N, C-alpha and C positions, 0 to 999 in steps of 0.2 A: 828166295822171295820176290814176288814182282810185289809194284805198288796197282792196287785195286781201285778203283776210283768209285764202283758200286757196292765193294763191301764197305769202305769208306763211308758213303752215303749212309747206307743201311745200320751203321755202327753209331750215326751220328744221333738216332733217336734216340740213344741215352742221352746227349744232350738237350737232346728237343723236351722230351719230359719232363726230365732235372730242371730247366730255366721255365717251363710253363708253369712247372710247381712255384716255382720261387716268385718269379713275377709276380703272381697271384698274391700270395703270401708279402710280400713286400711290401705293395700300393695296400690291399686292406685291414691285414691286421692292425698296423698302426692306426686306422680309424676306426677301430672295434673298442682298442684302450683307450683311445680319448674320448669315445662317445657312449662308450658302451659301459664304461668300466674307471671313466673319469681320472685317468692316469694322467699325471704332470709329464712333461718333454722327459727328464730326467729317469722316470721310473719307466717312459717307453723304450727308452734307448736299453734299459738294463733287460726290461724284459723281452727284445728284438735280440738279446744276446743267451740267452737260456739256452735254445736251441743248439747253440752255436759252442756255449760251455760244453754240452754232450757231446758234440761229436767230436771236440777237440782229442778226448777218449775214445773216441771209435774211426774215427775214419784213417786217423794212421797208420793201427793195429790189422786194419782191415786190409790193408793193402801190402803189411809184410805177412800177412797168414795169405791172402790168396798168393803169393809168391810158393809157398811151400805145398798149398793144397793140391792133388791130384785125384781128379773125378772120370768116366766115364765122359761126360760133359766140358770137363776139360777143368781149368783152376780157376779162372773167374767167373764165370755163369752161377754154380751154387747162390754167389752172394747176389747175383742180378735177381737170379726167380723166387726168392726168399725175400726180398726187401722190397721189393715193388709193389707185389699187393699188399702190404702191409701199409705203405707209405701210400698207396690209393683208398683204401678205408680209411685211414686215419685221416686225412683232409679232408672227407665228403663230411665229417662230424665238425671241424674247425667254425666253422660261422653258426652252428645252430647250438655250440656250449651256452647256456644260459648263467652259467654262476664263473667266475673267474679258476678257482680247481680244476674244473671240468674242462675248460678252454686251454689253462698249462700243460691238463695229464693230454688233449690227444696232438695240441702244439709237440711235446715233449715225444711221444711217440713219433710225431712223424719224422719227428728230424733224426731220431734213432735209425727207426728204419730206410729213410734215404741214404742215412753216411753207411747201411752195412754194403749197397750196392755202387754208391758215387764213385770213391776211389776205385777197386776192380773193373770197372767199366770206362775209367778214363785208362789206367794199366793196360788194360787191352788194345788200345789204341797201338802204342808202343809192340805189342807183343805180334799187330797183322800189318807190322808198316814200315820197309828200311831205313834206317836213318837219316839218308839224303831228302825222302820226301815227306819227313812229321811236320814239315813246317804247314807243307800243303794240306797233310791229312787233319791236322788239326783248325785250319781254315776250313776245311768241309765241315766238321766236327762242331766248330762255335757258328757256321752258316745255319746249321740243323737246327742249332742252341737258338739263334737269333729268330729264325721260322717259331720256331715252338716260344720265344717269350713275346713275337707280334700276337701271334692270336689268341695268348692269354691277356698281353696289355689290350688290345681292341676291342675281343671280345667278351673280355672280364669287365670292362668299362662299361661296354653297355648294355652286360647283362648280372652287372652292378643296379645299375639303374631300375630295373624291372623289380630282382629279388637279390636280398644278399647272400642268397646264397648259392645262387647260378653258377659266380666264378670257380668256386669251390668243387662243383659238379663237374666244370670244363675242365679243369686240373685233373682231377683222378681221373675222368676218362682218357684225357692224353697221354699219360703217365702210364696208363695201361698196354693204352696203343705203342707205346713205345717199348714195352717188357715184350709185348707177343712178337714184334721186328725180330730184336735182338734174337729171342731164344730160335724161333724158327729160322733166322738168314742167318748168321753168326756161327760158323765155328770154328774153333781154336784151332792154333800150332799144334802139329802134334808134335814135334820137337822136344819139348817140354815134357811127355807123358814118364820119361826116364831119366831125363837130365836134369838136374837140382841138387842145390846145396840145401843141408839139411835144418842150418838156423841163418839163413839171413835177417839176425837180428835187427828191429827197428832199430833201438838205443843204442845198441852197436855200432852202426854207420851213423846215428846223428853224433856221436862221440868221435870219428874219427874226423865228419865235417870240420866241428869245431877245432880241433887237433891239426886242420890239415893247412901247411904254412902256407900256400896258395890262395885261399879261401877265396876259391871262387864259387865254389860251391856256396859256403857261409852267406856271402854277397849277394847271390839271386836270392837263396830261400826269404834272406831282409830284405830286398827289395821288394820281392812279390808283399813281406806284412805290411811295408808302408805304401803301397799303392792299391791293396786291398782294402787298406782300413780306409784311404779315400771312397775310392767305389762304393765301399758297403755303408758308411755314413750319407752318403749323395741318395743311394735306393733305400735306406731305412726311414729316409723323413723327408723326399722329395712330393709323393700327395698332401705332408703338411706342409711343407713351405708351398707349395704350389695351391695352397686353401688358404692359408695364414698374412704369406708373406705378396703373393700375387693375385691374392681375392678370387682365385678359383674353384669350383665346386672338385669333390673328391674325383668322381669320375673323368672331371676333364684332368684331374691333373695324372691320372693314368693313362690317359689318352696321350697327352704328350711324353710321357714315357716310351708310349711305341713308339712315336717317330724316332726318339734315342735308341731303338731296339731295331729298328727300320735299317739306318748306318750301320748297325750290325751286321746284318744278316745281306746288305749290299756291298760291303767293305773285308768278311770276310775272306772269301776267297783271291781278292787279290792283296790282303795282307798277308797271307799264304807263300802267296808266288813270290812278292816284294821280299820278302824273309830268307828265299829258297835264291832269289838270284843275287841281293845285295848284300845280305848275312843277316845273323837274325838281332847281334846285339846292334846293330847301328839303328835296323828297323822298332829295336825297341827303345832306345836313347831318342831319335826322333819320336814317338809317339807321347814318349813324356813331356817332351816339352813343349806339342804344341797342348797337350792336358794341361799344365799346367797354365798358357798363358791365357788358354780359353776360360778353364776353372776360376780366373782372376777377374777376366770381362765379367761373368755372369752376377761377381760379388760386389762389383765397381759400378755397372750399368744400375743404374737407376729404376725402378719399378713398370713406370708408364713407357720406356722405353723397353724393357722385358716383356712387354704382352703386347707391343705393334703386332700385328698381323702381317703378315710378311707376303703368304699365299694360302690359296687354299687347294688341299690335294683331294683327290677320291678317297676314302675309308679314313682317309688321316684326318679330314679336315681341314680346320684353320691351323696355320705354320706361324704360331710368334718369333718373336725373337732370341726367346728362353729356348724353343724348341730347335730353329737355327743350330743358334749355339751348343746344345746337345747332343744334336749330330755332328757337327765336329768333332765335339766328347767322343763320341761312338768310333767312327772312324781312327780317331788318334789311339784309342782303347782296344781299336782290334790290332792295330802295329803292335802293341804291347803285348796283350793277350795270346793272340795266337803265335806269337813267337817264342813266349817265356815257359811255355811246358815240356815243347821240344829240346832248350834251352838243358832246362831239368835232366830231361829221360838219358839225354847224350853226355851227361858226367859221369856214368856210371854204365854198366854191361848190362843188357837184357835181361837176364836174369834176374834182376835186384831191381827193375822196373818200378814194380809196386810197390816197393820197399821205400825207392825214392819220389813216386808217386805218395806215397801216404803222407814223408814227410813235408812234400811241397802241401796236403792240403793241413798239415799241422801248424805251417806257420798261417795260410792263409783264415785259416778256423779263428786261429786265435787275432787277426787283424777284425774279422768279421764280431769276435767280442770286445775288441777294444773298441772298433770304429764309431758304433753307436755309440757306447758308452761313455766314450769320450766328446763326444758331439752335440750326445742330449745335454750335457753339462755345462759346454759352452753355451747352445741357447737358454739352456736357463739362468745362466750368469751374466748374458747378454739381454735379461727382459725378455725373451722368447724372440729374438731375433734370428730367425728360420735362414737367414741368407748367409750366418757369421760361417756356416757350416763349409760353405765354397773356399771361402780365405783357409780354414783349419785346413780341406783336402789338397789344395795348390802346396801349403807346405810336407804337408806329409809326400806329395808326388816329387819334391825336390829333394826329400830325402833319400826316395828309391832311387833317382837319379844319378845321386852322389855315391851309395851304393852299387851300381852299374858300372862306372867307372873303372872297377878293380877287378870286374869279371874278366877271365881271361881265356877260359871254358867256354863249352855247349855248342858249339856251331857245328852243321854237319859231319859226319863220317864218311865221306867218298866210297862210295861200293860196300858200304856196311851191310847186313839186314841179320837177322835173329838167323842165319846159317850157320854164320862164322861164328858161332856159340858152343857149335853141337859136334 
């Protein structure tokens, strides 16, 4: 199997659609909860985890199930063509829900349908990419995700100022486009049609990971848990942080988030190349170090300094100090995120890629539940100090760094491909 850049770019539409949906969701749903439903910060944090609680029980089994499924269109594609249309429809109705029960129903339907296809589409990246090229492939996937996120953040901010429904309509259109591209142009490897094991059970594999004496897999999963707690907390509360701490209107916070997402796009491909050349673990450790320092800087700098305008860019508009620091965070985050998933899938064989991807999502979904709740209570206990999320996030990044110190496996396997297991 050869590395095909064009195929990976097409597969990246999965990340494109997923990122578009969640950037809009994380930017504007907290505003609805505060302004329409009058929720306190702790309750907002809890609400932002309701969908992730559902995902905790759906995404990991979906990955393991997709390892076992065999159809004429592949083992991953059935999940994609089922989940995306439902997700697009549910997302349309999120901003139009006038009462909280209906709002909850729309968001839960959204996350359940997103969970159906998210793990299989990520596992598909390992299916069609040889091991030595997986950092580069994940870089392309993150690049496409960043494009979707930027369109959602910048376009969503402008549309939100016109009508609060419009950003959600944009997200629905983008995720439908992603589904069409995947179904039309991606063909799964035929090697898996007859070669599979009957029961690559999720929980059996998880028990083996916990009992492994070397514990590299357990350590990297725990590292994912800690650094995603930090990231999810910042994403869930950023527009409220921008409004309540920095004094920006809601749509301005979304635009600054778009500046962060720009660096994800610009550095996704270089991060994959760096990981391929200098090693995945080394790249992750460097990224975590820069993240920790930058988050501490955001916390300790005065708001008067954070709001100083550094420059003005086309489309992005004015870039304040906080936007510049978030751009540095974006570069560091790409060093971590692009190289971490390839380490996970290269800790097992290709026939279990979906199962390990499911375990990966088990830990990051648990982090998505814990992060907003922990930080919602921190904000409330500090008297509404939204900047406190940055000191908390830096602590969790430090814990992830400590976990990564003990990881001994997960680098690229030279010359390895799916054909090695046939």
